[in-house]
VMD Tcl script that draws the C-alpha trace (Angstrom):
set ca {
  {-128.72 -5.47 -173.51}
  {-125.07 -3.96 -173.59}
  {-124.47 -2.08 -176.92}
  {-121.66 -4.02 -178.89}
  {-121.33 -0.67 -180.61}
  {-120.76 0.99 -177.63}
  {-118.19 -0.97 -176.44}
  {-116.23 -1.11 -179.57}
  {-115.58 2.82 -179.64}
  {-114.99 3.14 -176.19}
  {-112.56 0.62 -176.70}
  {-110.92 2.32 -179.41}
  {-110.78 5.86 -177.55}
  {-109.08 3.49 -175.00}
  {-106.54 1.30 -176.63}
  {-106.17 3.33 -180.07}
  {-105.34 6.36 -179.05}
  {-104.17 8.44 -182.13}
  {-102.81 5.00 -183.97}
  {-105.88 3.56 -185.96}
  {-106.38 0.11 -186.64}
  {-105.10 -1.84 -183.62}
  {-108.55 -2.59 -182.34}
  {-110.14 -4.36 -185.70}
  {-113.51 -5.87 -185.96}
  {-112.05 -9.01 -186.22}
  {-110.01 -9.00 -183.03}
  {-113.29 -7.26 -181.03}
  {-115.67 -10.09 -182.44}
  {-112.89 -12.93 -181.36}
  {-112.99 -11.76 -177.50}
  {-116.56 -10.61 -177.12}
  {-117.89 -14.10 -176.47}
  {-115.08 -15.08 -174.05}
  {-115.91 -11.47 -172.03}
  {-119.29 -11.96 -172.11}
  {-118.80 -15.63 -170.49}
  {-116.03 -14.24 -167.89}
  {-118.92 -11.52 -166.54}
  {-121.63 -14.25 -166.52}
  {-119.66 -16.64 -164.46}
  {-118.63 -13.70 -162.10}
  {-122.37 -12.82 -161.35}
  {-122.59 -16.54 -159.58}
  {-119.28 -15.95 -157.90}
  {-120.58 -12.67 -156.39}
  {-123.88 -14.23 -155.35}
  {-121.56 -16.85 -153.27}
  {-119.58 -13.76 -151.66}
  {-122.83 -12.05 -151.02}
  {-124.32 -14.50 -149.04}
  {-121.03 -14.14 -146.98}
  {-121.66 -10.79 -146.50}
  {-124.85 -10.98 -145.47}
  {-124.00 -13.65 -142.39}
  {-121.50 -11.18 -141.33}
  {-124.58 -8.35 -141.36}
  {-122.35 -6.06 -144.28}
  {-124.90 -6.03 -146.81}
  {-126.67 -3.28 -146.90}
  {-130.25 -4.95 -147.58}
  {-133.34 -3.91 -148.98}
  {-132.93 -2.15 -152.77}
  {-129.19 -2.28 -152.42}
  {-128.67 -5.46 -151.50}
  {-125.91 -7.11 -153.16}
  {-127.54 -10.87 -152.90}
  {-130.70 -9.09 -154.47}
  {-128.78 -7.07 -157.10}
  {-127.56 -10.27 -158.46}
  {-130.36 -12.38 -158.52}
  {-132.29 -9.88 -160.50}
  {-129.08 -9.78 -162.72}
  {-129.46 -13.15 -162.88}
  {-133.65 -13.46 -163.48}
  {-132.32 -12.16 -167.25}
  {-131.04 -15.83 -168.02}
  {-133.85 -17.61 -166.31}
  {-135.73 -19.77 -168.91}
  {-138.74 -22.32 -168.47}
  {-139.70 -24.89 -170.75}
  {-142.69 -27.41 -170.96}
  {-142.17 -31.13 -172.29}
  {-145.05 -33.56 -173.08}
  {-143.00 -36.74 -170.84}
  {-145.44 -38.84 -172.42}
  {-144.08 -39.13 -175.37}
  {-140.35 -39.19 -174.05}
  {-140.61 -42.99 -172.44}
  {-137.68 -44.57 -171.89}
  {-136.71 -48.37 -171.38}
  {-136.08 -50.05 -167.71}
  {-133.34 -48.69 -166.14}
  {-131.31 -50.57 -163.32}
  {-133.20 -53.30 -162.11}
  {-136.35 -51.65 -161.56}
  {-138.77 -48.98 -162.86}
  {-139.20 -46.93 -166.03}
  {-138.37 -43.66 -166.98}
  {-139.00 -40.43 -168.96}
  {-135.83 -39.08 -170.90}
  {-135.47 -36.16 -171.75}
  {-132.56 -34.05 -173.46}
  {-131.24 -31.30 -171.96}
  {-131.71 -27.89 -173.56}
  {-129.01 -26.58 -175.94}
  {-128.84 -23.35 -174.40}
  {-128.88 -24.84 -170.66}
  {-126.10 -23.53 -168.54}
  {-127.08 -24.21 -164.51}
  {-130.34 -25.96 -163.81}
  {-132.48 -24.36 -161.01}
  {-135.47 -27.22 -160.59}
  {-137.77 -29.85 -162.53}
  {-141.41 -30.18 -161.83}
  {-143.83 -33.36 -163.05}
  {-147.23 -33.58 -163.46}
  {-149.16 -36.97 -163.90}
  {-152.84 -35.48 -163.44}
  {-153.78 -33.69 -166.85}
  {-157.35 -32.02 -167.52}
  {-159.51 -32.96 -171.03}
  {-157.92 -30.11 -172.21}
  {-154.46 -31.25 -172.05}
  {-153.63 -28.65 -169.30}
  {-151.45 -29.49 -166.37}
  {-152.84 -29.05 -163.10}
  {-150.49 -30.09 -160.13}
  {-146.95 -29.74 -160.56}
  {-144.58 -31.26 -158.25}
  {-141.10 -30.09 -157.83}
  {-139.07 -33.31 -158.49}
  {-135.55 -34.09 -156.12}
  {-132.85 -33.72 -158.54}
  {-129.85 -36.67 -158.25}
  {-126.87 -36.51 -160.12}
  {-125.33 -39.85 -159.05}
  {-126.10 -43.36 -161.18}
  {-125.73 -45.04 -158.06}
  {-128.33 -43.27 -155.93}
  {-130.79 -43.70 -158.40}
  {-130.48 -47.24 -158.06}
  {-130.91 -47.55 -154.88}
  {-134.09 -45.20 -154.63}
  {-135.59 -47.38 -157.67}
  {-134.62 -50.36 -155.33}
  {-136.08 -49.48 -152.25}
  {-139.41 -49.91 -151.11}
  {-140.12 -47.14 -148.78}
  {-138.40 -44.23 -151.31}
  {-139.16 -45.12 -154.70}
  {-140.02 -42.76 -157.09}
  {-143.84 -42.38 -157.58}
  {-146.23 -39.99 -159.48}
  {-146.57 -37.71 -156.20}
  {-142.94 -37.50 -155.37}
  {-140.73 -37.73 -158.54}
  {-137.01 -38.22 -158.95}
  {-134.94 -36.86 -161.75}
  {-131.35 -37.82 -162.77}
  {-129.05 -35.59 -164.50}
  {-126.85 -36.40 -166.65}
  {-124.18 -34.71 -169.43}
  {-126.84 -34.58 -171.94}
  {-130.02 -35.62 -170.79}
  {-132.48 -36.04 -167.75}
  {-134.17 -39.08 -166.55}
  {-137.32 -38.74 -164.95}
  {-138.95 -41.55 -162.77}
  {-141.19 -43.05 -162.55}
  {-142.84 -42.75 -166.35}
  {-146.70 -42.24 -165.32}
  {-145.74 -38.30 -165.90}
  {-147.65 -36.37 -168.91}
  {-145.38 -32.85 -167.88}
  {-142.26 -31.97 -167.33}
  {-141.16 -28.17 -166.60}
  {-137.63 -27.33 -166.70}
  {-136.50 -24.32 -164.94}
  {-132.62 -22.94 -165.63}
  {-130.30 -20.48 -166.56}
  {-129.49 -20.35 -169.89}
  {-125.87 -19.99 -171.74}
  {-125.55 -16.26 -172.46}
  {-125.82 -15.02 -176.15}
  {-126.71 -12.00 -177.91}
  {-129.40 -9.23 -178.62}
  {-130.52 -9.35 -182.39}
  {-131.64 -5.97 -184.21}
  {-134.96 -7.25 -183.71}
  {-134.51 -7.31 -179.92}
  {-134.58 -11.20 -179.76}
  {-132.38 -13.48 -177.96}
  {-129.73 -15.20 -180.12}
  {-127.83 -18.65 -178.70}
  {-124.77 -17.21 -181.28}
  {-122.48 -14.69 -179.46}
  {-122.40 -10.89 -179.84}
  {-120.74 -9.75 -183.05}
  {-119.94 -6.31 -184.52}
  {-120.80 -6.19 -187.75}
  {-119.66 -3.96 -190.70}
  {-119.23 -2.97 -194.05}
  {-115.92 -1.80 -196.09}
  {-116.68 1.07 -198.19}
  {-113.99 2.64 -200.40}
  {-114.22 6.34 -199.05}
  {-111.68 9.75 -200.02}
  {-109.44 6.78 -202.06}
  {-109.01 4.69 -198.79}
  {-111.24 1.98 -197.34}
  {-113.16 2.65 -194.22}
  {-114.88 0.07 -192.12}
  {-118.78 1.21 -191.39}
  {-121.19 -0.07 -189.06}
  {-123.36 -2.74 -190.03}
  {-126.24 -2.17 -187.16}
  {-128.62 -4.45 -189.09}
  {-126.23 -7.76 -188.80}
  {-124.53 -6.87 -185.55}
  {-125.96 -8.67 -182.67}
  {-125.40 -7.01 -178.85}
  {-124.51 -8.79 -175.65}
  {-126.86 -10.71 -173.76}
  {-126.32 -8.70 -170.66}
  {-128.12 -5.99 -168.56}
  {-127.28 -2.71 -169.55}
  {-125.51 -1.88 -166.35}
  {-122.74 -4.09 -167.39}
  {-121.76 -1.59 -169.90}
  {-118.46 -0.58 -167.58}
  {-117.70 -3.99 -167.04}
  {-117.98 -5.59 -170.41}
  {-115.15 -2.24 -171.91}
  {-113.27 -3.26 -168.58}
  {-112.97 -6.96 -169.62}
  {-112.46 -6.60 -173.43}
  {-109.42 -4.00 -172.59}
  {-108.07 -6.70 -170.10}
  {-108.40 -9.55 -173.09}
  {-107.19 -6.93 -175.77}
  {-104.44 -5.55 -173.62}
  {-102.59 -8.91 -173.46}
  {-102.94 -9.34 -177.04}
  {-101.82 -5.86 -177.88}
  {-99.07 -6.70 -175.46}
  {-99.94 -3.01 -174.10}
  {-99.30 -3.37 -170.26}
  {-101.20 -0.28 -169.85}
  {-104.47 -0.94 -171.25}
  {-104.53 -4.42 -169.18}
  {-103.39 -2.30 -165.85}
  {-106.21 0.05 -166.23}
  {-108.83 -1.99 -166.71}
  {-108.02 -4.34 -164.09}
  {-107.49 -1.57 -161.75}
  {-110.72 0.29 -162.66}
  {-112.41 -2.88 -162.41}
  {-111.03 -3.50 -158.71}
  {-112.17 0.23 -157.81}
  {-115.94 -0.88 -158.31}
}
mol new
graphics top color blue
foreach p $ca { graphics top sphere $p radius 0.5 }
foreach p [lrange $ca 0 end-1] q [lrange $ca 1 end] { graphics top cylinder $p $q radius 0.2 }
display resetview
């Protein structure tokens, strides 16, 4: 995880100089989720770039491989959930066939795979998961359902991925396992993952006749990013806050530091 306290203090040192109050906790919290999301999306972009480098023999390979590093970073967000499909039977779809309707997990960002199983032991344990073919066009599932050759079966299931739900064919399935990349959230003081954005919490206390803000570690939530992304978070926050403060020096410095990496 990336410490929200370290990021905030670094930004204050970078942008505030001797002028106090430019970066308030409220402003910081307004930009924290956006900065984290930008870095998260950049991981996928860098993964695509790493493939091109590998094809051109520019990738260092082994433990220094850029592709390996990005895959390792993205594994931070991989989640797997198993659903009892027998309780989610839907109605007939199209001209033939019935389906299993599964709502998408609220924290799903990108789908990786869907596995299904119709062979369940007496104890309720799934035994033989098979991978579902993923379909994103409703008209294509109609073609599959009406075909005598490619109609979905328990051994060759098909999943139609929609905006808010996933429809799995056929309905003779007992369990469905969804693997996906979750949306970046935050890490609580107890070390658990929260779907809420990172937040720098503080307490205002009167000290020496002046009201001062003190860090509240109990109610703060750290960035949901691998620890080595600390510098990137600071630079991304600096770019966003530099625009808000109309301070081109802060924005330019952050951009140059990011480009030099």
